[in-house]
N, C-alpha and C positions, 0 to 999 in steps of 0.2 A: 504494499500499500504505499503511495506516494504521500508525502506530507507537505501541505501548502500553507504558508504562513502569511497573514495579512499584518502589515505594520501600519500604524497611524500614531496620531499625536498623543493621544491619551487612552486609547484602547475602547472607548465606550461605543463610538459609532461602528467600529469594525465588529463589535460583539454581535450587533443587529445583522450584519452582513455575513457573518459565520452562520448564524441561525437560518437566514434565508437561503443560503448557499448549500447547507446541509440538508435542508428541506427539498431543494431542487435536485440535490444528489440522490436522495432516497427515491424521489419520483421518477428519476431517469434510471433507476436500477444500477447506479455506480459507486453505492456507499462501500463497496469492497476495493475499490480503486484508488480512491482519494479520500484524504481527510483534510478538514480545514481548521486552523486556530488563529488567534489574534493576539497581539501584544502592542505595547508602546514602542516606538522607535528607539527610545532611550534604554530599552531591554535587549538591544541587538545582539550583544556579545553572548548573552545567555541562550537566546532562542533560535538565532539564525543558523548556527552550526547544525542543528537537528532537522532543518526544514531541506526539503528538495527543491522547492522554488519559495520565492517571496514575492509577494504582491504588495505595492505601496499604495497607501491612500493618496489621493490628490494633495492634501495639506503637507504631507512630507515629502513630496517629489524632489525637492531640493536635496535630499539625502541620498539620492539614487547613486550618484558617482562615487561617493564616499563608500557606500555600502559595497558596491562592486568591487572596489579597490580592496577593501578589508576582507571580503569573503569571496575570492575569486572562483571557488568551486560551487558556487551556489548561483542558480539562476534567478534573476530579478527582473521585474517588469512593473510598470505603473497602471493602475486601474483608471480606466477612462472616467472623468467627472460624471457624466451622465449615468454610467453603469453603477458608480459607487453611490451617487445620489437616489437612484432608483432602488438599490440593494437588488440588482438583477442577478439572481443566483445562476440562472443558465448561462448568461454571458461570462460570468466569473469562472464557471466550470470550464467553458470552451477556452478562455484565455489560459487557464492554468494547464489544461491538456495540450495546448499548442506550445506553450513554454516548456514543457516536459517533453517534448518530442526530440 
């Protein structure tokens, strides 16, 4: 099972995104393929090494370059603002799957 991590500023908005994405994952019958979790970007040192890929919330996109440099073996991407704002679980699943290819 691949581990996808959401990073945001405080962790609250991504908690809702995790719930919506896990719901979409169950509906798609893919709950054995991916798992999603969320954390604050300030906890990156503790949580990023365990992830297969990391999706950054729009409000912390400025951290992307730094995180890629610090964790060269982990795949990173930015969540589009509209996807993030709508908590679009299916779009997040597709983004994670594409990133993990």
